[in-house]
C-alpha positions in Angstrom: -10.7 -26.5 20.4 -7.8 -25.2 18.3 -6.6 -21.7 18.5 -6.6 -19.9 15.2 -3.2 -18.9 14.0 -2.1 -16.3 11.5 -1.0 -17.8 8.3 2.7 -17.4 7.4 3.8 -15.1 4.6 4.5 -18.2 2.5 1.0 -19.6 3.1 -0.5 -16.3 2.1 1.4 -16.3 -1.1 0.3 -19.9 -1.9 -3.3 -19.0 -0.9 -3.2 -16.2 -3.4 -2.0 -18.6 -6.1 1.5 -17.2 -6.2 4.8 -19.1 -6.3 6.7 -18.7 -3.0 10.2 -17.3 -3.4 12.6 -15.8 -0.9 12.3 -12.4 -2.7 8.5 -12.4 -2.6 8.4 -13.3 1.1 11.0 -10.6 1.9 9.1 -8.0 -0.3 5.7 -8.7 1.3 7.2 -8.5 4.8 9.0 -5.3 3.9 5.9 -3.7 2.5 3.9 -4.6 5.6 6.6 -3.3 8.0 7.0 -0.1 6.1 4.8 2.9 5.7 3.8 3.8 2.1 7.2 2.9 0.6 8.5 3.6 -2.9 10.2 0.9 -5.0 13.7 2.0 -4.1 13.1 1.8 -0.4 11.4 -1.6 -0.9 14.3 -2.9 -3.0 16.7 -1.8 -0.2 14.6 -3.6 2.4 14.5 -6.8 0.3 18.3 -6.6 -0.3 18.8 -6.3 3.5 16.9 -9.6 3.9 18.0 -11.7 0.9 20.9 -10.1 -0.8 20.9 -8.8 -4.4 17.7 -8.3 -6.2 17.2 -6.2 -9.4 14.7 -3.3 -9.5 13.0 -5.1 -12.4 12.4 -8.2 -10.1 11.0 -5.9 -7.4 8.6 -4.3 -9.9 7.5 -7.7 -11.2 6.9 -9.0 -7.7 5.0 -5.9 -6.7 2.8 -6.3 -9.8 2.1 -9.9 -8.8 1.4 -9.0 -5.1 -0.8 -6.1 -6.1 -2.8 -8.2 -8.6 -3.3 -10.9 -5.9 -4.6 -8.3 -3.5 -1.8 -8.7 -1.0 -0.4 -5.2 -1.5 -2.0 -1.9 -2.4 -0.5 0.5 -4.8 -1.2 4.2 -4.4 -0.2 7.0 -6.7 -0.6 10.5 -5.3 -0.6 13.0 -8.2 2.9 14.1 -9.1 4.5 11.3 -7.0 5.9 7.9 -7.8 3.9 4.9 -6.8 3.9 3.9 -3.2 3.0 0.5 -1.7 1.4 -0.6 1.5 0.2 -3.7 3.2 -3.1 -2.4 4.4 -5.6 -3.9 1.9 -9.3 -4.6 1.5 -10.7 -1.9 3.8 -11.2 0.9 1.4 -9.2 3.4 3.5 -8.0 6.7 2.0 -4.8 8.9 2.3 -3.7 12.3 3.2 -0.6 13.8 1.5 1.6 16.7 2.5 2.0 19.2 -0.3 5.4 20.1 0.9 7.3 17.0 2.0 5.1 14.3 0.4 4.4 12.5 3.7 1.5 10.1 3.4 -0.8 8.9 6.2 -3.9 6.6 6.2 -7.3 8.0 6.8 -10.1 5.6 7.6 -13.3 5.6 5.6 -14.9 9.0 5.4 -18.5 8.0 6.1 -20.5 4.8 6.3 -19.8 1.6 4.4 -17.6 1.0 1.4 -17.4 2.7 -1.0 -17.7 5.5 1.6 -19.0 8.1 -0.8 -21.9 8.1 -3.2 -21.2 9.4 -6.6 -23.5 12.2 -7.8 -23.7 10.4 -11.1 -22.5 6.7 -11.3 -22.9 6.6 -15.2 -24.4 3.2 -14.8 -21.3 1.7 -13.0 -21.6 -0.6 -10.0 -19.3 1.2 -7.6 -17.4 -1.0 -5.1 -14.6 1.3 -4.0 -13.8 5.0 -3.6 -10.3 6.4 -3.7 -10.0 9.7 -1.9 -6.8 11.7 -1.5 -6.8 14.6 0.9 -4.1 17.2 0.4 -2.6 19.6 3.0 0.5 20.4 5.0 1.7 18.0 7.7 2.4 19.2 11.2 6.2 19.1 10.7 6.0 21.3 7.6 3.5 23.6 9.3 5.9 24.0 12.2 8.8 24.9 9.9 6.7 27.6 8.2 6.2 29.4 11.6 9.8 28.9 12.9 
């Protein structure tokens, strides 16, 4: 009996039909090790691993990784796009109105898509995207200090 092993980042890229490059490997690993990171932070993380990479190359690679389902792009209202490696589980997010901190929130109720639309307009719904807004503990503490 063989123990199952986790595929390497390169194998995941190939399995998703993407060409394997050092920049894509570094980007996917940076996304997965981060926490809702913006493009600038991701570019910095990739540069730490492989040297120079242009922002344009980071955007192009993020588009490819997102389209392949390896990365999730979230866009809280009024904020630049953020990227995360947690994909395929239909989780949601909570955003601090003051500092912009983002945290994951597991599915609200039941099975995906978590919520039933009051009127689906004939659509077959397979995902719900919910963003909760509030004030994080750190910002709440500074308000009372």
